[in-house]
C-alpha positions as protocol buffer text, in pm:
chain_id: "A"
residue {
  index: 1
  type: MET
  ca { x: -1519 y: -5407 z: 168 }
}
residue {
  index: 2
  type: PRO
  ca { x: -1868 y: -5428 z: 175 }
}
residue {
  index: 3
  type: LEU
  ca { x: -2076 y: -5165 z: -46 }
}
residue {
  index: 4
  type: PHE
  ca { x: -2219 y: -4984 z: 265 }
}
residue {
  index: 5
  type: PHE
  ca { x: -1866 y: -4936 z: 434 }
}
residue {
  index: 6
  type: ARG
  ca { x: -1766 y: -4766 z: 84 }
}
residue {
  index: 7
  type: THR
  ca { x: -2036 y: -4533 z: 18 }
}
residue {
  index: 8
  type: ARG
  ca { x: -1986 y: -4409 z: 372 }
}
residue {
  index: 9
  type: LEU
  ca { x: -1610 y: -4375 z: 329 }
}
residue {
  index: 10
  type: SER
  ca { x: -1699 y: -4182 z: -18 }
}
residue {
  index: 11
  type: ARG
  ca { x: -1926 y: -3972 z: 188 }
}
residue {
  index: 12
  type: LEU
  ca { x: -1681 y: -3863 z: 491 }
}
residue {
  index: 13
  type: ALA
  ca { x: -1438 y: -3778 z: 240 }
}
residue {
  index: 14
  type: VAL
  ca { x: -1623 y: -3548 z: 85 }
}
residue {
  index: 15
  type: VAL
  ca { x: -1715 y: -3396 z: 386 }
}
residue {
  index: 16
  type: PHE
  ca { x: -1430 y: -3363 z: 529 }
}
residue {
  index: 17
  type: ALA
  ca { x: -1327 y: -3215 z: 171 }
}
residue {
  index: 18
  type: SER
  ca { x: -1571 y: -3026 z: 199 }
}
residue {
  index: 19
  type: PHE
  ca { x: -1463 y: -2881 z: 536 }
}
residue {
  index: 20
  type: PHE
  ca { x: -1082 y: -2806 z: 493 }
}
residue {
  index: 21
  type: ALA
  ca { x: -1214 y: -2626 z: 144 }
}
residue {
  index: 22
  type: ALA
  ca { x: -1414 y: -2420 z: 329 }
}
residue {
  index: 23
  type: PHE
  ca { x: -1180 y: -2392 z: 610 }
}
residue {
  index: 24
  type: PHE
  ca { x: -917 y: -2284 z: 351 }
}
residue {
  index: 25
  type: ILE
  ca { x: -1121 y: -2016 z: 184 }
}
residue {
  index: 26
  type: ALA
  ca { x: -1215 y: -1867 z: 501 }
}
residue {
  index: 27
  type: GLY
  ca { x: -802 y: -1854 z: 600 }
}
residue {
  index: 28
  type: CYS
  ca { x: -787 y: -1601 z: 320 }
}
residue {
  index: 29
  type: ALA
  ca { x: -1023 y: -1380 z: 345 }
}
residue {
  index: 30
  type: GLN
  ca { x: -948 y: -1057 z: 512 }
}
residue {
  index: 31
  type: LEU
  ca { x: -1180 y: -831 z: 833 }
}
residue {
  index: 32
  type: PRO
  ca { x: -1266 y: -505 z: 694 }
}
residue {
  index: 33
  type: ARG
  ca { x: -1029 y: -303 z: 867 }
}
residue {
  index: 34
  type: ALA
  ca { x: -1126 y: 59 z: 1018 }
}
residue {
  index: 35
  type: ALA
  ca { x: -1063 y: 392 z: 881 }
}
residue {
  index: 36
  type: ALA
  ca { x: -985 y: 601 z: 1237 }
}
residue {
  index: 37
  type: GLN
  ca { x: -686 y: 398 z: 1394 }
}
residue {
  index: 38
  type: GLU
  ca { x: -458 y: 542 z: 1668 }
}
residue {
  index: 39
  type: GLY
  ca { x: -620 y: 870 z: 1681 }
}
residue {
  index: 40
  type: LEU
  ca { x: -543 y: 903 z: 1228 }
}
residue {
  index: 41
  type: ASN
  ca { x: -940 y: 965 z: 1230 }
}
residue {
  index: 42
  type: SER
  ca { x: -931 y: 1072 z: 862 }
}
residue {
  index: 43
  type: GLU
  ca { x: -924 y: 868 z: 530 }
}
residue {
  index: 44
  type: LEU
  ca { x: -814 y: 528 z: 434 }
}
residue {
  index: 45
  type: TRP
  ca { x: -674 y: 441 z: 106 }
}
residue {
  index: 46
  type: THR
  ca { x: -588 y: 90 z: -53 }
}
residue {
  index: 47
  type: GLY
  ca { x: -505 y: -13 z: -323 }
}
residue {
  index: 48
  type: ARG
  ca { x: -167 y: -50 z: -589 }
}
residue {
  index: 49
  type: ILE
  ca { x: 168 y: 231 z: -584 }
}
residue {
  index: 50
  type: SER
  ca { x: 438 y: 219 z: -821 }
}
residue {
  index: 51
  type: LEU
  ca { x: 741 y: 409 z: -850 }
}
residue {
  index: 52
  type: GLN
  ca { x: 1027 y: 397 z: -1151 }
}
residue {
  index: 53
  type: VAL
  ca { x: 1308 y: 638 z: -1051 }
}
residue {
  index: 54
  type: GLN
  ca { x: 1490 y: 687 z: -1408 }
}
residue {
  index: 55
  type: SER
  ca { x: 1847 y: 680 z: -1162 }
}
residue {
  index: 56
  type: GLU
  ca { x: 2176 y: 514 z: -1256 }
}
residue {
  index: 57
  type: PRO
  ca { x: 2102 y: 233 z: -1194 }
}
residue {
  index: 58
  type: PRO
  ca { x: 1737 y: 254 z: -1261 }
}
residue {
  index: 59
  type: GLN
  ca { x: 1517 y: 192 z: -956 }
}
residue {
  index: 60
  type: SER
  ca { x: 1156 y: 32 z: -974 }
}
residue {
  index: 61
  type: PHE
  ca { x: 940 y: -30 z: -732 }
}
residue {
  index: 62
  type: SER
  ca { x: 577 y: -134 z: -716 }
}
residue {
  index: 63
  type: ALA
  ca { x: 325 y: -259 z: -405 }
}
residue {
  index: 64
  type: SER
  ca { x: 17 y: -267 z: -236 }
}
residue {
  index: 65
  type: PHE
  ca { x: -47 y: -13 z: 45 }
}
residue {
  index: 66
  type: GLU
  ca { x: -240 y: 99 z: 296 }
}
residue {
  index: 67
  type: LEU
  ca { x: -250 y: 465 z: 382 }
}
residue {
  index: 68
  type: LYS
  ca { x: -415 y: 649 z: 641 }
}
residue {
  index: 69
  type: GLY
  ca { x: -446 y: 970 z: 857 }
}
residue {
  index: 70
  type: ARG
  ca { x: -267 y: 1303 z: 632 }
}
residue {
  index: 71
  type: ALA
  ca { x: -12 y: 1481 z: 526 }
}
residue {
  index: 72
  type: GLU
  ca { x: 59 y: 1618 z: 839 }
}
residue {
  index: 73
  type: ARG
  ca { x: 4 y: 1232 z: 1047 }
}
residue {
  index: 74
  type: GLY
  ca { x: 4 y: 951 z: 928 }
}
residue {
  index: 75
  type: GLU
  ca { x: 95 y: 592 z: 796 }
}
residue {
  index: 76
  type: LEU
  ca { x: 185 y: 380 z: 463 }
}
residue {
  index: 77
  type: SER
  ca { x: 243 y: 6 z: 513 }
}
residue {
  index: 78
  type: LEU
  ca { x: 369 y: -118 z: 192 }
}
residue {
  index: 79
  type: ILE
  ca { x: 240 y: -471 z: 149 }
}
residue {
  index: 80
  type: SER
  ca { x: 408 y: -761 z: -145 }
}
residue {
  index: 81
  type: PRO
  ca { x: 164 y: -951 z: -354 }
}
residue {
  index: 82
  type: LEU
  ca { x: 228 y: -1243 z: -98 }
}
residue {
  index: 83
  type: GLY
  ca { x: 10 y: -1017 z: 200 }
}
residue {
  index: 84
  type: ASN
  ca { x: 373 y: -987 z: 397 }
}
residue {
  index: 85
  type: VAL
  ca { x: 445 y: -640 z: 528 }
}
residue {
  index: 86
  type: LEU
  ca { x: 760 y: -465 z: 287 }
}
residue {
  index: 87
  type: GLY
  ca { x: 788 y: -144 z: 571 }
}
residue {
  index: 88
  type: VAL
  ca { x: 616 y: 95 z: 761 }
}
residue {
  index: 89
  type: LEU
  ca { x: 624 y: 471 z: 763 }
}
residue {
  index: 90
  type: ARG
  ca { x: 473 y: 685 z: 971 }
}
residue {
  index: 91
  type: TRP
  ca { x: 537 y: 985 z: 1009 }
}
residue {
  index: 92
  type: SER
  ca { x: 385 y: 1342 z: 1247 }
}
residue {
  index: 93
  type: PRO
  ca { x: 519 y: 1658 z: 1328 }
}
residue {
  index: 94
  type: GLY
  ca { x: 892 y: 1639 z: 1395 }
}
residue {
  index: 95
  type: GLU
  ca { x: 903 y: 1272 z: 1360 }
}
residue {
  index: 96
  type: ALA
  ca { x: 920 y: 1033 z: 1048 }
}
residue {
  index: 97
  type: VAL
  ca { x: 986 y: 685 z: 1116 }
}
residue {
  index: 98
  type: LEU
  ca { x: 1088 y: 385 z: 864 }
}
residue {
  index: 99
  type: ASP
  ca { x: 992 y: 29 z: 1021 }
}
residue {
  index: 100
  type: SER
  ca { x: 1151 y: -189 z: 765 }
}
residue {
  index: 101
  type: GLY
  ca { x: 1024 y: -479 z: 948 }
}
residue {
  index: 102
  type: ASN
  ca { x: 1258 y: -779 z: 1110 }
}
residue {
  index: 103
  type: GLY
  ca { x: 1331 y: -522 z: 1412 }
}
residue {
  index: 104
  type: LYS
  ca { x: 1529 y: -237 z: 1155 }
}
residue {
  index: 105
  type: VAL
  ca { x: 1365 y: 94 z: 1298 }
}
residue {
  index: 106
  type: GLN
  ca { x: 1515 y: 442 z: 1108 }
}
residue {
  index: 107
  type: ARG
  ca { x: 1410 y: 740 z: 1223 }
}
residue {
  index: 108
  type: PHE
  ca { x: 1411 y: 1092 z: 1003 }
}
residue {
  index: 109
  type: ALA
  ca { x: 1437 y: 1462 z: 1034 }
}
residue {
  index: 110
  type: SER
  ca { x: 1137 y: 1485 z: 811 }
}
residue {
  index: 111
  type: VAL
  ca { x: 859 y: 1317 z: 654 }
}
residue {
  index: 112
  type: ASP
  ca { x: 1016 y: 1381 z: 296 }
}
residue {
  index: 113
  type: GLU
  ca { x: 1336 y: 1271 z: 403 }
}
residue {
  index: 114
  type: LEU
  ca { x: 1148 y: 962 z: 503 }
}
residue {
  index: 115
  type: MET
  ca { x: 1016 y: 924 z: 147 }
}
residue {
  index: 116
  type: ALA
  ca { x: 1333 y: 972 z: -53 }
}
residue {
  index: 117
  type: GLN
  ca { x: 1478 y: 760 z: 162 }
}
residue {
  index: 118
  type: ALA
  ca { x: 1169 y: 471 z: 151 }
}
residue {
  index: 119
  type: THR
  ca { x: 1163 y: 523 z: -242 }
}
residue {
  index: 120
  type: GLY
  ca { x: 1414 y: 710 z: -401 }
}
residue {
  index: 121
  type: ALA
  ca { x: 1225 y: 1019 z: -484 }
}
residue {
  index: 122
  type: ALA
  ca { x: 1105 y: 1251 z: -272 }
}
residue {
  index: 123
  type: VAL
  ca { x: 780 y: 1191 z: -337 }
}
residue {
  index: 124
  type: PRO
  ca { x: 552 y: 1496 z: -252 }
}
residue {
  index: 125
  type: LEU
  ca { x: 312 y: 1371 z: 65 }
}
residue {
  index: 126
  type: ASP
  ca { x: 96 y: 1695 z: 99 }
}
residue {
  index: 127
  type: ALA
  ca { x: 42 y: 1690 z: -273 }
}
residue {
  index: 128
  type: LEU
  ca { x: -40 y: 1294 z: -244 }
}
residue {
  index: 129
  type: PHE
  ca { x: -347 y: 1323 z: -20 }
}
residue {
  index: 130
  type: ALA
  ca { x: -473 y: 1622 z: -234 }
}
residue {
  index: 131
  type: TRP
  ca { x: -432 y: 1436 z: -564 }
}
residue {
  index: 132
  type: LEU
  ca { x: -622 y: 1106 z: -373 }
}
residue {
  index: 133
  type: GLN
  ca { x: -903 y: 1381 z: -294 }
}
residue {
  index: 134
  type: GLY
  ca { x: -928 y: 1512 z: -659 }
}
residue {
  index: 135
  type: ASP
  ca { x: -711 y: 1818 z: -636 }
}
residue {
  index: 136
  type: ASN
  ca { x: -450 y: 1886 z: -817 }
}
residue {
  index: 137
  type: ALA
  ca { x: -217 y: 2069 z: -615 }
}
residue {
  index: 138
  type: ALA
  ca { x: 108 y: 2224 z: -705 }
}
residue {
  index: 139
  type: ALA
  ca { x: 440 y: 2029 z: -614 }
}
residue {
  index: 140
  type: SER
  ca { x: 782 y: 2150 z: -749 }
}
residue {
  index: 141
  type: GLY
  ca { x: 908 y: 1957 z: -989 }
}
residue {
  index: 142
  type: TRP
  ca { x: 601 y: 1711 z: -1046 }
}
residue {
  index: 143
  type: SER
  ca { x: 271 y: 1720 z: -1266 }
}
residue {
  index: 144
  type: ALA
  ca { x: 0 y: 1534 z: -1222 }
}
residue {
  index: 145
  type: ASP
  ca { x: -251 y: 1381 z: -1413 }
}
residue {
  index: 146
  type: LEU
  ca { x: -601 y: 1325 z: -1258 }
}
residue {
  index: 147
  type: SER
  ca { x: -800 y: 1257 z: -1544 }
}
residue {
  index: 148
  type: ARG
  ca { x: -877 y: 943 z: -1452 }
}
residue {
  index: 149
  type: GLN
  ca { x: -866 y: 974 z: -1087 }
}
residue {
  index: 150
  type: LYS
  ca { x: -1274 y: 928 z: -1032 }
}
residue {
  index: 151
  type: GLU
  ca { x: -1164 y: 544 z: -1122 }
}
residue {
  index: 152
  type: GLY
  ca { x: -931 y: 520 z: -870 }
}
residue {
  index: 153
  type: ARG
  ca { x: -610 y: 616 z: -1100 }
}
residue {
  index: 154
  type: ILE
  ca { x: -354 y: 842 z: -1069 }
}
residue {
  index: 155
  type: SER
  ca { x: -31 y: 945 z: -1220 }
}
residue {
  index: 156
  type: ALA
  ca { x: 223 y: 1185 z: -1146 }
}
residue {
  index: 157
  type: ARG
  ca { x: 582 y: 1287 z: -1285 }
}
residue {
  index: 158
  type: ARG
  ca { x: 881 y: 1431 z: -1142 }
}
residue {
  index: 159
  type: THR
  ca { x: 1088 y: 1621 z: -1415 }
}
residue {
  index: 160
  type: GLU
  ca { x: 1311 y: 1833 z: -1162 }
}
residue {
  index: 161
  type: PRO
  ca { x: 1507 y: 1751 z: -1014 }
}
residue {
  index: 162
  type: ALA
  ca { x: 1665 y: 1507 z: -1094 }
}
residue {
  index: 163
  type: PRO
  ca { x: 1631 y: 1197 z: -1137 }
}
residue {
  index: 164
  type: GLN
  ca { x: 1287 y: 1216 z: -1336 }
}
residue {
  index: 165
  type: ALA
  ca { x: 995 y: 1025 z: -1115 }
}
residue {
  index: 166
  type: ASP
  ca { x: 688 y: 842 z: -1273 }
}
residue {
  index: 167
  type: LEU
  ca { x: 484 y: 777 z: -973 }
}
residue {
  index: 168
  type: ARG
  ca { x: 129 y: 587 z: -1051 }
}
residue {
  index: 169
  type: VAL
  ca { x: -139 y: 521 z: -785 }
}
residue {
  index: 170
  type: VAL
  ca { x: -469 y: 246 z: -861 }
}
residue {
  index: 171
  type: LEU
  ca { x: -686 y: 277 z: -549 }
}
residue {
  index: 172
  type: ASP
  ca { x: -891 y: -4 z: -431 }
}
residue {
  index: 173
  type: ARG
  ca { x: -1305 y: 28 z: -558 }
}
């Protein structure tokens, strides 16, 4: 094969490789999400959340999350490390729903009942929203450590009622 064709084929291979690399990288990008969707005109928090419950057997859970809304009406999406939505929790006055994907939707009488079912411990949603804003709100049985809240790190521990639970939140910056 003449040198001219080999050089041209090499250049063409580099162009195609560059195109596919750019296409692949662009496919991994995420568009910014709006803070106000579906009437939830309030803040949007994203990051990682973990909850360890000292039950028998012990339970441990961690995921990326997207939280929007407020304690009265909101939505919490839990996302796997691969970007798959593990579940979506939605609540409003008189209604609480857990959508686990694959067509499985569960309804609950209260957001407290929903949180207990989804996480294994009744996470105090009112207090969680306050903690995210830097307000050390009281929650029965829970104590929060907001000393690193300005760095986007929050931790809280439930001592009563049993079982004990540890909650950690790391916000995206």
